[in-house]
VMD Tcl script that builds the backbone (N, CA, C; Angstrom):
set m [mol new atoms 426]
animate dup $m
set s [atomselect $m all]
$s set {name element resname resid chain x y z} {
  {N N MET 1 A 49.040 -25.991 -27.258}
  {CA C MET 1 A 48.072 -25.389 -26.389}
  {C C MET 1 A 47.064 -26.452 -25.989}
  {N N ASN 2 A 46.808 -26.539 -24.686}
  {CA C ASN 2 A 45.899 -27.530 -24.143}
  {C C ASN 2 A 44.648 -26.829 -23.634}
  {N N ILE 3 A 43.506 -27.196 -24.177}
  {CA C ILE 3 A 42.229 -26.606 -23.769}
  {C C ILE 3 A 41.477 -27.646 -22.966}
  {N N SER 4 A 41.139 -27.275 -21.728}
  {CA C SER 4 A 40.410 -28.220 -20.879}
  {C C SER 4 A 38.912 -27.931 -20.988}
  {N N PRO 5 A 38.091 -28.968 -20.928}
  {CA C PRO 5 A 36.634 -28.764 -21.011}
  {C C PRO 5 A 36.114 -28.065 -19.760}
  {N N ILE 6 A 35.003 -27.345 -19.936}
  {CA C ILE 6 A 34.345 -26.669 -18.819}
  {C C ILE 6 A 33.555 -27.711 -18.039}
  {N N ILE 7 A 33.761 -27.718 -16.748}
  {CA C ILE 7 A 33.078 -28.684 -15.890}
  {C C ILE 7 A 31.818 -28.031 -15.341}
  {N N GLN 8 A 30.712 -28.744 -15.403}
  {CA C GLN 8 A 29.436 -28.207 -14.944}
  {C C GLN 8 A 29.499 -27.816 -13.474}
  {N N ASN 9 A 30.215 -28.578 -12.653}
  {CA C ASN 9 A 30.295 -28.282 -11.219}
  {C C ASN 9 A 30.967 -26.947 -10.948}
  {N N SER 10 A 31.954 -26.567 -11.774}
  {CA C SER 10 A 32.625 -25.286 -11.543}
  {C C SER 10 A 31.682 -24.125 -11.826}
  {N N ILE 11 A 30.788 -24.289 -12.795}
  {CA C ILE 11 A 29.803 -23.246 -13.093}
  {C C ILE 11 A 28.809 -23.145 -11.947}
  {N N ILE 12 A 28.363 -24.270 -11.431}
  {CA C ILE 12 A 27.416 -24.262 -10.322}
  {C C ILE 12 A 28.057 -23.653 -9.086}
  {N N GLY 13 A 29.307 -23.973 -8.819}
  {CA C GLY 13 A 30.011 -23.402 -7.673}
  {C C GLY 13 A 30.131 -21.898 -7.787}
  {N N THR 14 A 30.402 -21.392 -8.992}
  {CA C THR 14 A 30.500 -19.952 -9.200}
  {C C THR 14 A 29.154 -19.286 -8.978}
  {N N ASN 15 A 28.087 -19.947 -9.455}
  {CA C ASN 15 A 26.747 -19.396 -9.280}
  {C C ASN 15 A 26.376 -19.307 -7.804}
  {N N SER 16 A 26.736 -20.329 -7.028}
  {CA C SER 16 A 26.421 -20.277 -5.593}
  {C C SER 16 A 27.251 -19.203 -4.900}
  {N N ASN 17 A 28.494 -18.959 -5.377}
  {CA C ASN 17 A 29.302 -17.873 -4.811}
  {C C ASN 17 A 28.667 -16.522 -5.098}
  {N N VAL 18 A 28.125 -16.349 -6.307}
  {CA C VAL 18 A 27.449 -15.106 -6.664}
  {C C VAL 18 A 26.228 -14.908 -5.786}
  {N N GLN 19 A 25.462 -15.980 -5.571}
  {CA C GLN 19 A 24.276 -15.883 -4.730}
  {C C GLN 19 A 24.650 -15.568 -3.285}
  {N N ALA 20 A 25.720 -16.175 -2.789}
  {CA C ALA 20 A 26.153 -15.906 -1.419}
  {C C ALA 20 A 26.607 -14.459 -1.275}
  {N N THR 21 A 27.346 -13.958 -2.274}
  {CA C THR 21 A 27.796 -12.568 -2.250}
  {C C THR 21 A 26.611 -11.624 -2.308}
  {N N GLN 22 A 25.640 -11.949 -3.139}
  {CA C GLN 22 A 24.441 -11.116 -3.250}
  {C C GLN 22 A 23.668 -11.110 -1.932}
  {N N ALA 23 A 23.571 -12.249 -1.275}
  {CA C ALA 23 A 22.870 -12.319 0.010}
  {C C ALA 23 A 23.575 -11.481 1.065}
  {N N ARG 24 A 24.922 -11.518 1.079}
  {CA C ARG 24 A 25.672 -10.693 2.028}
  {C C ARG 24 A 25.451 -9.217 1.741}
  {N N ALA 25 A 25.448 -8.837 0.459}
  {CA C ALA 25 A 25.238 -7.429 0.085}
  {C C ALA 25 A 23.844 -6.974 0.504}
  {N N GLU 26 A 22.833 -7.827 0.337}
  {CA C GLU 26 A 21.479 -7.473 0.757}
  {C C GLU 26 A 21.418 -7.306 2.268}
  {N N GLY 27 A 22.127 -8.147 2.999}
  {CA C GLY 27 A 22.161 -8.028 4.457}
  {C C GLY 27 A 22.811 -6.736 4.894}
  {N N ILE 28 A 23.891 -6.353 4.226}
  {CA C ILE 28 A 24.572 -5.100 4.545}
  {C C ILE 28 A 23.667 -3.921 4.218}
  {N N GLN 29 A 22.993 -3.973 3.070}
  {CA C GLN 29 A 22.085 -2.891 2.680}
  {C C GLN 29 A 20.943 -2.774 3.686}
  {N N PHE 30 A 20.398 -3.900 4.130}
  {CA C PHE 30 A 19.332 -3.890 5.125}
  {C C PHE 30 A 19.827 -3.253 6.420}
  {N N ASP 31 A 21.025 -3.643 6.861}
  {CA C ASP 31 A 21.580 -3.081 8.100}
  {C C ASP 31 A 21.767 -1.578 7.987}
  {N N GLN 32 A 22.248 -1.101 6.839}
  {CA C GLN 32 A 22.462 0.328 6.653}
  {C C GLN 32 A 21.137 1.084 6.672}
  {N N MET 33 A 20.111 0.548 6.007}
  {CA C MET 33 A 18.808 1.207 5.979}
  {C C MET 33 A 18.181 1.220 7.373}
  {N N LEU 34 A 18.358 0.124 8.114}
  {CA C LEU 34 A 17.814 0.053 9.460}
  {C C LEU 34 A 18.512 1.053 10.380}
  {N N GLU 35 A 19.835 1.154 10.277}
  {CA C GLU 35 A 20.574 2.116 11.098}
  {C C GLU 35 A 20.147 3.550 10.787}
  {N N GLU 36 A 19.946 3.856 9.509}
  {CA C GLU 36 A 19.520 5.202 9.135}
  {C C GLU 36 A 18.135 5.521 9.690}
  {N N ALA 37 A 17.225 4.561 9.606}
  {CA C ALA 37 A 15.882 4.775 10.142}
  {C C ALA 37 A 15.932 4.941 11.662}
  {N N GLN 38 A 16.795 4.162 12.317}
  {CA C GLN 38 A 16.928 4.288 13.771}
  {C C GLN 38 A 17.510 5.644 14.154}
  {N N ARG 39 A 18.510 6.113 13.408}
  {CA C ARG 39 A 19.088 7.431 13.695}
  {C C ARG 39 A 18.050 8.525 13.519}
  {N N ASN 40 A 17.255 8.451 12.468}
  {CA C ASN 40 A 16.215 9.458 12.255}
  {C C ASN 40 A 15.184 9.438 13.375}
  {N N ALA 41 A 14.783 8.250 13.795}
  {CA C ALA 41 A 13.802 8.147 14.877}
  {C C ALA 41 A 14.402 8.638 16.191}
  {N N GLU 42 A 15.665 8.296 16.453}
  {CA C GLU 42 A 16.316 8.738 17.687}
  {C C GLU 42 A 16.483 10.255 17.712}
  {N N SER 43 A 16.851 10.838 16.576}
  {CA C SER 43 A 17.024 12.289 16.559}
  {C C SER 43 A 15.694 12.994 16.804}
  {N N ALA 44 A 14.619 12.419 16.304}
  {CA C ALA 44 A 13.299 13.024 16.527}
  {C C ALA 44 A 12.885 12.897 17.995}
  {N N THR 45 A 13.134 11.742 18.597}
  {CA C THR 45 A 12.721 11.560 19.993}
  {C C THR 45 A 13.666 12.243 20.970}
  {N N GLN 46 A 14.974 12.273 20.663}
  {CA C GLN 46 A 15.927 12.928 21.559}
  {C C GLN 46 A 15.697 14.431 21.623}
  {N N SER 47 A 15.350 15.008 20.512}
  {CA C SER 47 A 15.133 16.449 20.522}
  {C C SER 47 A 13.921 16.821 21.374}
  {N N THR 48 A 12.934 15.927 21.467}
  {CA C THR 48 A 11.784 16.214 22.325}
  {C C THR 48 A 12.118 15.992 23.791}
  {N N GLN 49 A 13.003 15.039 24.087}
  {CA C GLN 49 A 13.333 14.726 25.473}
  {C C GLN 49 A 14.320 15.729 26.068}
  {N N LYS 50 A 15.251 16.255 25.279}
  {CA C LYS 50 A 16.292 17.129 25.798}
  {C C LYS 50 A 15.800 18.528 26.135}
  {N N SER 51 A 14.885 19.023 25.391}
  {CA C SER 51 A 14.493 20.413 25.587}
  {C C SER 51 A 13.403 20.531 26.650}
  {N N ALA 52 A 13.581 21.537 27.504}
  {CA C ALA 52 A 12.609 21.773 28.564}
  {C C ALA 52 A 11.752 22.993 28.247}
  {N N HIS 53 A 12.119 23.730 27.224}
  {CA C HIS 53 A 11.351 24.922 26.887}
  {C C HIS 53 A 10.152 24.551 26.016}
  {N N ILE 54 A 9.221 25.444 25.950}
  {CA C ILE 54 A 8.045 25.232 25.120}
  {C C ILE 54 A 8.457 25.406 23.667}
  {N N LYS 55 A 8.107 24.432 22.881}
  {CA C LYS 55 A 8.534 24.440 21.487}
  {C C LYS 55 A 7.576 25.245 20.629}
  {N N THR 56 A 8.183 25.848 19.621}
  {CA C THR 56 A 7.381 26.609 18.671}
  {C C THR 56 A 6.646 25.632 17.751}
  {N N PRO 57 A 5.613 26.078 17.114}
  {CA C PRO 57 A 4.910 25.194 16.169}
  {C C PRO 57 A 5.823 24.701 15.042}
  {N N GLU 58 A 6.791 25.531 14.636}
  {CA C GLU 58 A 7.713 25.117 13.582}
  {C C GLU 58 A 8.591 23.956 14.054}
  {N N GLU 59 A 9.052 24.028 15.313}
  {CA C GLU 59 A 9.868 22.946 15.856}
  {C C GLU 59 A 9.061 21.656 15.983}
  {N N LEU 60 A 7.836 21.780 16.430}
  {CA C LEU 60 A 6.970 20.609 16.545}
  {C C LEU 60 A 6.695 19.988 15.180}
  {N N GLU 61 A 6.481 20.837 14.212}
  {CA C GLU 61 A 6.217 20.341 12.854}
  {C C GLU 61 A 7.445 19.648 12.274}
  {N N LEU 62 A 8.633 20.210 12.534}
  {CA C LEU 62 A 9.882 19.599 12.060}
  {C C LEU 62 A 10.078 18.221 12.690}
  {N N GLU 63 A 9.850 18.117 13.986}
  {CA C GLU 63 A 9.972 16.830 14.667}
  {C C GLU 63 A 8.959 15.825 14.132}
  {N N ALA 64 A 7.763 16.291 13.899}
  {CA C ALA 64 A 6.725 15.413 13.363}
  {C C ALA 64 A 7.121 14.898 11.981}
  {N N GLN 65 A 7.686 15.770 11.166}
  {CA C GLN 65 A 8.099 15.366 9.825}
  {C C GLN 65 A 9.273 14.388 9.880}
  {N N GLN 66 A 10.220 14.615 10.791}
  {CA C GLN 66 A 11.356 13.698 10.935}
  {C C GLN 66 A 10.882 12.314 11.363}
  {N N LEU 67 A 9.960 12.267 12.300}
  {CA C LEU 67 A 9.425 10.988 12.749}
  {C C LEU 67 A 8.667 10.294 11.630}
  {N N ARG 68 A 7.845 11.035 10.907}
  {CA C ARG 68 A 7.097 10.453 9.792}
  {C C ARG 68 A 8.050 9.906 8.731}
  {N N ASP 69 A 9.115 10.661 8.404}
  {CA C ASP 69 A 10.088 10.203 7.414}
  {C C ASP 69 A 10.766 8.907 7.854}
  {N N ALA 70 A 11.174 8.839 9.111}
  {CA C ALA 70 A 11.822 7.633 9.622}
  {C C ALA 70 A 10.880 6.437 9.561}
  {N N CYS 71 A 9.627 6.652 9.921}
  {CA C CYS 71 A 8.652 5.562 9.887}
  {C C CYS 71 A 8.348 5.124 8.452}
  {N N GLN 72 A 8.302 6.072 7.530}
  {CA C GLN 72 A 8.085 5.719 6.127}
  {C C GLN 72 A 9.278 4.952 5.564}
  {N N GLN 73 A 10.483 5.330 5.954}
  {CA C GLN 73 A 11.673 4.600 5.511}
  {C C GLN 73 A 11.637 3.165 6.019}
  {N N PHE 74 A 11.238 3.004 7.273}
  {CA C PHE 74 A 11.140 1.652 7.824}
  {C C PHE 74 A 10.094 0.834 7.073}
  {N N GLU 75 A 8.939 1.443 6.809}
  {CA C GLU 75 A 7.890 0.716 6.092}
  {C C GLU 75 A 8.342 0.349 4.684}
  {N N ALA 76 A 9.040 1.251 4.010}
  {CA C ALA 76 A 9.546 0.957 2.672}
  {C C ALA 76 A 10.534 -0.202 2.712}
  {N N MET 77 A 11.413 -0.214 3.722}
  {CA C MET 77 A 12.385 -1.290 3.860}
  {C C MET 77 A 11.667 -2.614 4.127}
  {N N PHE 78 A 10.668 -2.594 4.995}
  {CA C PHE 78 A 9.903 -3.800 5.300}
  {C C PHE 78 A 9.190 -4.325 4.059}
  {N N LEU 79 A 8.523 -3.439 3.330}
  {CA C LEU 79 A 7.818 -3.855 2.113}
  {C C LEU 79 A 8.784 -4.395 1.064}
  {N N ASP 80 A 9.954 -3.765 0.946}
  {CA C ASP 80 A 10.952 -4.220 -0.022}
  {C C ASP 80 A 11.423 -5.637 0.306}
  {N N LEU 81 A 11.712 -5.892 1.569}
  {CA C LEU 81 A 12.145 -7.237 1.962}
  {C C LEU 81 A 11.030 -8.258 1.762}
  {N N MET 82 A 9.808 -7.881 2.093}
  {CA C MET 82 A 8.681 -8.780 1.899}
  {C C MET 82 A 8.488 -9.081 0.408}
  {N N TRP 83 A 8.606 -8.054 -0.425}
  {CA C TRP 83 A 8.429 -8.228 -1.867}
  {C C TRP 83 A 9.508 -9.135 -2.449}
  {N N ARG 84 A 10.755 -8.969 -1.985}
  {CA C ARG 84 A 11.849 -9.829 -2.474}
  {C C ARG 84 A 11.584 -11.284 -2.134}
  {N N GLU 85 A 11.140 -11.538 -0.908}
  {CA C GLU 85 A 10.856 -12.915 -0.512}
  {C C GLU 85 A 9.683 -13.477 -1.308}
  {N N MET 86 A 8.691 -12.661 -1.580}
  {CA C MET 86 A 7.553 -13.116 -2.379}
  {C C MET 86 A 7.994 -13.404 -3.807}
  {N N ARG 87 A 8.875 -12.576 -4.357}
  {CA C ARG 87 A 9.339 -12.770 -5.729}
  {C C ARG 87 A 10.128 -14.072 -5.870}
  {N N LYS 88 A 10.802 -14.489 -4.810}
  {CA C LYS 88 A 11.573 -15.736 -4.866}
  {C C LYS 88 A 10.678 -16.951 -5.068}
  {N N THR 89 A 9.399 -16.856 -4.702}
  {CA C THR 89 A 8.485 -17.987 -4.837}
  {C C THR 89 A 7.913 -18.117 -6.249}
  {N N VAL 90 A 8.070 -17.078 -7.062}
  {CA C VAL 90 A 7.519 -17.087 -8.418}
  {C C VAL 90 A 8.585 -17.624 -9.373}
  {N N PRO 91 A 8.210 -18.558 -10.267}
  {CA C PRO 91 A 9.198 -19.076 -11.228}
  {C C PRO 91 A 9.719 -17.967 -12.143}
  {N N LYS 92 A 10.976 -18.091 -12.515}
  {CA C LYS 92 A 11.595 -17.090 -13.396}
  {C C LYS 92 A 11.017 -17.206 -14.793}
  {N N ASP 93 A 10.902 -16.065 -15.486}
  {CA C ASP 93 A 10.402 -16.025 -16.854}
  {C C ASP 93 A 11.547 -16.359 -17.795}
  {N N GLU 94 A 11.418 -17.421 -18.556}
  {CA C GLU 94 A 12.481 -17.856 -19.459}
  {C C GLU 94 A 12.411 -17.155 -20.812}
  {N N LEU 95 A 11.377 -16.380 -21.072}
  {CA C LEU 95 A 11.218 -15.702 -22.350}
  {C C LEU 95 A 12.311 -14.665 -22.558}
  {N N ILE 96 A 12.563 -13.841 -21.549}
  {CA C ILE 96 A 13.571 -12.782 -21.653}
  {C C ILE 96 A 14.967 -13.334 -21.416}
  {N N GLY 97 A 15.075 -14.351 -20.607}
  {CA C GLY 97 A 16.370 -14.893 -20.250}
  {C C GLY 97 A 16.673 -14.581 -18.803}
  {N N ASN 98 A 17.803 -15.049 -18.336}
  {CA C ASN 98 A 18.162 -14.848 -16.950}
  {C C ASN 98 A 19.581 -14.302 -16.892}
  {N N SER 99 A 19.738 -13.129 -16.323}
  {CA C SER 99 A 21.069 -12.553 -16.158}
  {C C SER 99 A 21.107 -11.746 -14.872}
  {N N ASN 100 A 22.309 -11.508 -14.402}
  {CA C ASN 100 A 22.472 -10.709 -13.187}
  {C C ASN 100 A 22.003 -9.278 -13.410}
  {N N ALA 101 A 22.175 -8.761 -14.617}
  {CA C ALA 101 A 21.767 -7.388 -14.917}
  {C C ALA 101 A 20.252 -7.238 -14.794}
  {N N ILE 102 A 19.518 -8.208 -15.319}
  {CA C ILE 102 A 18.055 -8.155 -15.225}
  {C C ILE 102 A 17.624 -8.259 -13.773}
  {N N ASP 103 A 18.257 -9.167 -13.023}
  {CA C ASP 103 A 17.921 -9.319 -11.602}
  {C C ASP 103 A 18.207 -8.033 -10.831}
  {N N MET 104 A 19.350 -7.404 -11.112}
  {CA C MET 104 A 19.718 -6.172 -10.418}
  {C C MET 104 A 18.746 -5.046 -10.757}
  {N N PHE 105 A 18.397 -4.930 -12.036}
  {CA C PHE 105 A 17.438 -3.903 -12.443}
  {C C PHE 105 A 16.095 -4.125 -11.769}
  {N N GLN 106 A 15.655 -5.384 -11.726}
  {CA C GLN 106 A 14.362 -5.688 -11.128}
  {C C GLN 106 A 14.366 -5.364 -9.634}
  {N N GLU 107 A 15.465 -5.648 -8.934}
  {CA C GLU 107 A 15.570 -5.321 -7.505}
  {C C GLU 107 A 15.525 -3.815 -7.277}
  {N N MET 108 A 16.256 -3.049 -8.106}
  {CA C MET 108 A 16.248 -1.593 -7.961}
  {C C MET 108 A 14.858 -1.038 -8.248}
  {N N HIS 109 A 14.211 -1.584 -9.277}
  {CA C HIS 109 A 12.856 -1.155 -9.632}
  {C C HIS 109 A 11.890 -1.445 -8.494}
  {N N ASP 110 A 11.971 -2.644 -7.932}
  {CA C ASP 110 A 11.094 -3.014 -6.821}
  {C C ASP 110 A 11.322 -2.113 -5.611}
  {N N THR 111 A 12.588 -1.783 -5.321}
  {CA C THR 111 A 12.907 -0.919 -4.187}
  {C C THR 111 A 12.261 0.453 -4.357}
  {N N GLU 112 A 12.363 1.012 -5.543}
  {CA C GLU 112 A 11.765 2.331 -5.795}
  {C C GLU 112 A 10.243 2.270 -5.718}
  {N N ILE 113 A 9.662 1.196 -6.215}
  {CA C ILE 113 A 8.204 1.043 -6.137}
  {C C ILE 113 A 7.766 0.991 -4.680}
  {N N MET 114 A 8.490 0.249 -3.857}
  {CA C MET 114 A 8.122 0.131 -2.438}
  {C C MET 114 A 8.296 1.465 -1.708}
  {N N LYS 115 A 9.295 2.264 -2.082}
  {CA C LYS 115 A 9.452 3.601 -1.492}
  {C C LYS 115 A 8.244 4.467 -1.832}
  {N N ASN 116 A 7.817 4.407 -3.084}
  {CA C ASN 116 A 6.656 5.203 -3.512}
  {C C ASN 116 A 5.374 4.717 -2.843}
  {N N ILE 117 A 5.230 3.409 -2.691}
  {CA C ILE 117 A 4.046 2.872 -2.013}
  {C C ILE 117 A 4.011 3.349 -0.574}
  {N N SER 118 A 5.160 3.325 0.085}
  {CA C SER 118 A 5.228 3.769 1.478}
  {C C SER 118 A 4.885 5.251 1.604}
  {N N LYS 119 A 5.385 6.081 0.682}
  {CA C LYS 119 A 5.083 7.509 0.732}
  {C C LYS 119 A 3.615 7.784 0.441}
  {N N ALA 120 A 2.976 6.914 -0.332}
  {CA C ALA 120 A 1.572 7.113 -0.685}
  {C C ALA 120 A 0.615 6.579 0.379}
  {N N GLY 121 A 1.155 6.032 1.449}
  {CA C GLY 121 A 0.296 5.534 2.519}
  {C C GLY 121 A 0.607 4.107 2.898}
  {N N GLY 122 A 1.196 3.361 1.988}
  {CA C GLY 122 A 1.629 2.003 2.289}
  {C C GLY 122 A 0.521 1.120 2.803}
  {N N ILE 123 A 0.891 0.269 3.755}
  {CA C ILE 123 A -0.077 -0.655 4.336}
  {C C ILE 123 A -0.408 -0.280 5.777}
  {N N GLY 124 A 0.037 0.898 6.190}
  {CA C GLY 124 A -0.338 1.409 7.501}
  {C C GLY 124 A 0.695 1.217 8.591}
  {N N ILE 125 A 1.818 0.593 8.283}
  {CA C ILE 125 A 2.848 0.372 9.308}
  {C C ILE 125 A 3.413 1.705 9.782}
  {N N ALA 126 A 3.715 2.599 8.855}
  {CA C ALA 126 A 4.287 3.899 9.232}
  {C C ALA 126 A 3.318 4.684 10.104}
  {N N ASP 127 A 2.041 4.659 9.772}
  {CA C ASP 127 A 1.042 5.381 10.571}
  {C C ASP 127 A 0.961 4.824 11.992}
  {N N MET 128 A 0.972 3.501 12.105}
  {CA C MET 128 A 0.914 2.895 13.439}
  {C C MET 128 A 2.167 3.230 14.239}
  {N N MET 129 A 3.325 3.222 13.580}
  {CA C MET 129 A 4.571 3.539 14.285}
  {C C MET 129 A 4.579 4.988 14.756}
  {N N VAL 130 A 4.078 5.892 13.920}
  {CA C VAL 130 A 4.030 7.309 14.305}
  {C C VAL 130 A 3.136 7.478 15.519}
  {N N ARG 131 A 1.964 6.837 15.513}
  {CA C ARG 131 A 1.066 6.939 16.670}
  {C C ARG 131 A 1.695 6.329 17.918}
  {N N GLN 132 A 2.413 5.230 17.751}
  {CA C GLN 132 A 3.019 4.556 18.893}
  {C C GLN 132 A 4.194 5.348 19.463}
  {N N LEU 133 A 4.985 5.968 18.591}
  {CA C LEU 133 A 6.189 6.659 19.043}
  {C C LEU 133 A 5.939 8.089 19.503}
  {N N SER 134 A 4.755 8.612 19.285}
  {CA C SER 134 A 4.492 9.993 19.684}
  {C C SER 134 A 3.125 10.139 20.357}
  {N N PRO 135 A 2.878 9.428 21.447}
  {CA C PRO 135 A 1.554 9.533 22.071}
  {C C PRO 135 A 1.317 10.855 22.780}
  {N N GLN 136 A 2.361 11.516 23.270}
  {CA C GLN 136 A 2.184 12.753 24.018}
  {C C GLN 136 A 2.293 13.997 23.132}
  {N N ASN 137 A 2.624 13.832 21.878}
  {CA C ASN 137 A 2.801 14.974 20.989}
  {C C ASN 137 A 1.441 15.528 20.586}
  {N N PRO 138 A 1.223 16.843 20.722}
  {CA C PRO 138 A -0.101 17.412 20.444}
  {C C PRO 138 A -0.449 17.489 18.963}
  {N N ILE 139 A 0.506 17.350 18.059}
  {CA C ILE 139 A 0.216 17.457 16.628}
  {C C ILE 139 A -0.334 16.126 16.133}
  {N N ARG 140 A -1.379 16.165 15.346}
  {CA C ARG 140 A -1.925 14.945 14.759}
  {C C ARG 140 A -1.179 14.628 13.484}
  {N N TYR 141 A -0.787 13.383 13.330}
  {CA C TYR 141 A -0.036 12.937 12.163}
  {C C TYR 141 A -0.991 12.266 11.198}
  {N N GLU 142 A -1.405 13.006 10.218}
  {CA C GLU 142 A -2.322 12.431 9.228}
  {C C GLU 142 A -1.907 12.827 7.853}
}
mol reanalyze $m
mol bondsrecalc $m
mol representation Tube
mol addrep $m
């Protein structure tokens, strides 16, 4: 039986493949979240454009909620991407160690935190988008 030594370059090459795969997965996830937010915003605006009848307060409230949800999803996605880029600038903590599992858990945790921040008011992007996308709507979004 012949055992060959592990070459440092093969480990580095594998690590760069993992990073490239992770970057592609993040890009796909971003595209999916963006498409979902766009569909929600389009459904809210299309329903107002298609109907010529006077809408009931319930219909107006539903449209307002759909628009607010889409804008909050967009803000959460924006904050999540911003947070990931900011986290890349901070040196890794060597006390706990470095593994893909820890990185994955931290990304999921950060994503949920950013969703909660956006629902709690965020940094105002969702509010500005709601005001911009619904200037003629009589309901105030607050």
